[in-house]
C-alpha positions in Angstrom: -0.4 -11.0 -14.7 -3.7 -10.1 -13.1 -4.4 -10.6 -9.4 -6.8 -13.5 -10.3 -4.1 -15.2 -12.4 -1.5 -14.7 -9.7 -3.8 -16.1 -7.0 -4.6 -19.2 -9.2 -0.9 -19.7 -9.9 -0.1 -19.5 -6.1 -2.8 -22.0 -5.2 -1.8 -24.4 -7.9 1.8 -24.3 -6.5 0.6 -25.0 -3.0 -1.9 -27.8 -3.3 -1.2 -31.4 -4.4 -4.3 -32.0 -6.3 -6.0 -30.6 -9.4 -7.5 -27.2 -8.8 -10.1 -25.3 -10.7 -10.6 -21.6 -10.0 -14.3 -22.0 -9.1 -13.5 -24.8 -6.6 -14.2 -24.2 -2.9 -10.8 -23.4 -1.5 -11.7 -24.9 1.9 -12.0 -28.3 0.1 -8.4 -28.2 -1.0 -6.6 -26.2 1.7 -6.0 -27.3 5.3 -5.8 -24.7 8.0 -2.0 -24.1 7.7 -2.2 -23.7 3.9 -5.1 -21.3 4.3 -3.2 -19.2 6.8 -0.2 -19.2 4.4 -2.5 -18.1 1.6 -3.8 -15.2 3.6 -0.3 -14.1 4.5 0.7 -14.4 0.8 -2.3 -12.1 -0.1 -1.3 -9.5 2.5 2.4 -9.5 1.6 2.2 -9.7 -2.1 -0.9 -7.5 -2.8 -0.5 -4.9 -0.1 -3.9 -5.6 1.5 -4.8 -6.2 5.1 -7.3 -9.0 5.9 -9.3 -7.9 8.9 -10.6 -10.4 11.4 -14.2 -9.4 10.4 -13.4 -10.7 6.9 -12.4 -14.2 8.0 -15.7 -15.8 6.9 -16.1 -19.1 5.1 -18.0 -17.3 2.4 -14.9 -15.3 1.5 -13.0 -18.4 0.6 -15.5 -20.3 -1.5 -13.5 -19.6 -4.7 -10.8 -17.5 -6.2 -13.5 -15.0 -7.3 -15.0 -14.7 -3.8 -11.4 -14.0 -2.4 -11.0 -11.2 -5.0 -14.4 -9.8 -4.2 -13.8 -9.9 -0.5 -10.3 -8.5 -0.4 -9.8 -6.4 -3.5 -13.1 -5.0 -4.8 -13.0 -2.1 -2.4 -9.8 -0.8 -4.0 
């Protein structure tokens, strides 16, 4: 399973509504869910999310999350 597929699967398990990968994550996640999502990324993918990366633009979609936190690998 790719990182993208794993992230989509995780989000679908966490939110109670229909979710499309290009959907703005801030529209479907409350602050607690978003925090849990960030912890999930750090723990399951071995990345560290720096405070400077905590920008709204980085959570606009699954793809922006991947670009923000994984593209530098």
